[in-house]
N, C-alpha and C positions, 0 to 999 in steps of 0.2 A: 240140601234146596231140590226143594222141583220131586222126581224120581225117588222112592223110596226104593232099594235095593229089593227085587220079587213082585214090584208093585209099578209097574210103571204109568205114567200119565198118557191116557191116546192122544197119541199122534207124537211124542215123546220120545224119540229114540236114546237108549240107555247104554252106556258107556261107562270103562270106570275110570274116562280122563277125571271126571271132574269130582270121583270118589277120593283118584291121590291126590287132587288139587286141593280138597277139604283137609285132608291130612297133612299136606304141606303144610299147608295154613296157619292150621291149629297146632301144630311144630313148632310152626317159627316164633308163634306168640306163646308158645311152650316157653321156649328159647329166650326170647326177652325177658320173659315173667322169671327165668330163673337165671338169668346174668343179672336182673336188678336185685333178685332178693342176697344173691351171691354178696355182690358187690355192697350193698349197705348196711351187709354185716348181719340181715336178719340171723344169718343159718350160721352158729356157734361150736359145728365140728358135729362126731357121730358120724354114726353109719345107716343108710337107708333114709326112705323118705323124699328126699331133696328132690329126684329131677320125677318122680312119680306124681306128686304131690303138685308139684308145676305143669306136669303133661297135664293132670285133672284138671285144674287151674285154665290152662289153654283152649280143652276142648268149652268149657264153659264159657270164656271170653270170647269161643268166635262163635258159637249157637246164640250168642246173644245180640255180639254184632250182627250176625245174619237177620235172626226174628226184628232187631232193630231197622232192619232196610225194610222189609218186608212189610212192617207196619208202616213206616214212610209213604213206601211204593201203593201201597192200600188205600191211604192217605189222601196221596196226592191223584189217584186214582179219583175218588168218591167226588172229589172237587172240581 
Protein backbone atom coordinates (compact mmCIF):
# COMPACT_ATOMS: atom_id res chain seq x y z
CA UNK A 1 0.00 0.00 0.00
CA UNK A 2 1.25 3.47 -0.70
CA UNK A 3 4.79 3.46 -2.01
CA UNK A 4 5.96 0.87 -4.48
CA UNK A 5 9.63 -0.01 -4.11
CA UNK A 6 11.64 2.42 -6.18
CA UNK A 7 8.65 4.66 -6.88
CA UNK A 8 7.93 6.69 -3.75
CA UNK A 9 4.95 9.00 -3.68
CA UNK A 10 5.85 12.70 -3.40
CA UNK A 11 6.07 13.81 0.21
CA UNK A 12 5.92 10.26 1.58
CA UNK A 13 9.05 8.75 3.06
CA UNK A 14 9.96 5.24 2.04
CA UNK A 15 11.47 2.85 4.55
CA UNK A 16 11.61 -0.88 5.21
CA UNK A 17 9.20 -0.99 8.16
CA UNK A 18 5.94 -1.04 6.13
CA UNK A 19 7.43 -3.66 3.82
CA UNK A 20 8.37 -5.91 6.74
CA UNK A 21 4.92 -5.31 8.24
CA UNK A 22 3.32 -6.47 5.01
CA UNK A 23 5.50 -9.58 4.98
CA UNK A 24 4.58 -10.30 8.59
CA UNK A 25 0.85 -9.86 7.99
CA UNK A 26 0.84 -12.02 4.86
CA UNK A 27 2.92 -14.63 6.66
CA UNK A 28 0.54 -14.68 9.62
CA UNK A 29 -2.44 -15.15 7.29
CA UNK A 30 -0.55 -17.94 5.49
CA UNK A 31 0.15 -19.60 8.83
CA UNK A 32 -3.53 -19.47 9.73
CA UNK A 33 -4.52 -20.97 6.37
CA UNK A 34 -1.91 -23.70 6.80
CA UNK A 35 -3.11 -24.51 10.33
CA UNK A 36 -6.76 -24.63 9.26
CA UNK A 37 -6.09 -26.86 6.27
CA UNK A 38 -3.97 -29.28 8.30
CA UNK A 39 -6.44 -29.36 11.19
CA UNK A 40 -9.38 -29.94 8.84
CA UNK A 41 -7.61 -32.90 7.22
CA UNK A 42 -7.34 -31.25 3.81
CA UNK A 43 -3.78 -32.54 3.32
CA UNK A 44 -3.57 -36.33 3.27
CA UNK A 45 0.19 -36.72 3.39
CA UNK A 46 2.86 -36.57 0.74
CA UNK A 47 5.78 -34.26 0.25
CA UNK A 48 5.84 -30.62 -0.76
CA UNK A 49 3.36 -28.02 -1.85
CA UNK A 50 1.53 -27.46 1.41
CA UNK A 51 3.38 -24.48 2.87
CA UNK A 52 4.03 -22.89 -0.53
CA UNK A 53 0.38 -23.02 -1.54
CA UNK A 54 -0.69 -21.60 1.82
CA UNK A 55 1.93 -18.82 1.53
CA UNK A 56 0.62 -17.98 -1.94
CA UNK A 57 -2.96 -17.94 -0.64
CA UNK A 58 -1.90 -15.79 2.33
CA UNK A 59 -0.43 -13.17 0.00
CA UNK A 60 -3.62 -13.10 -2.11
CA UNK A 61 -5.83 -12.80 0.99
CA UNK A 62 -3.63 -9.99 2.33
CA UNK A 63 -3.87 -8.09 -0.98
CA UNK A 64 -7.62 -8.68 -1.09
CA UNK A 65 -8.04 -7.23 2.38
CA UNK A 66 -5.82 -4.27 1.49
CA UNK A 67 -7.76 -3.59 -1.70
CA UNK A 68 -11.09 -3.83 0.12
CA UNK A 69 -9.88 -1.29 2.69
CA UNK A 70 -8.72 1.10 -0.07
CA UNK A 71 -12.07 0.80 -1.88
CA UNK A 72 -13.93 1.46 1.37
CA UNK A 73 -11.76 4.53 2.03
CA UNK A 74 -12.39 5.88 -1.46
CA UNK A 75 -16.14 5.34 -1.20
CA UNK A 76 -16.15 6.97 2.24
CA UNK A 77 -14.24 9.98 0.92
CA UNK A 78 -16.61 10.31 -2.03
CA UNK A 79 -19.65 10.58 0.25
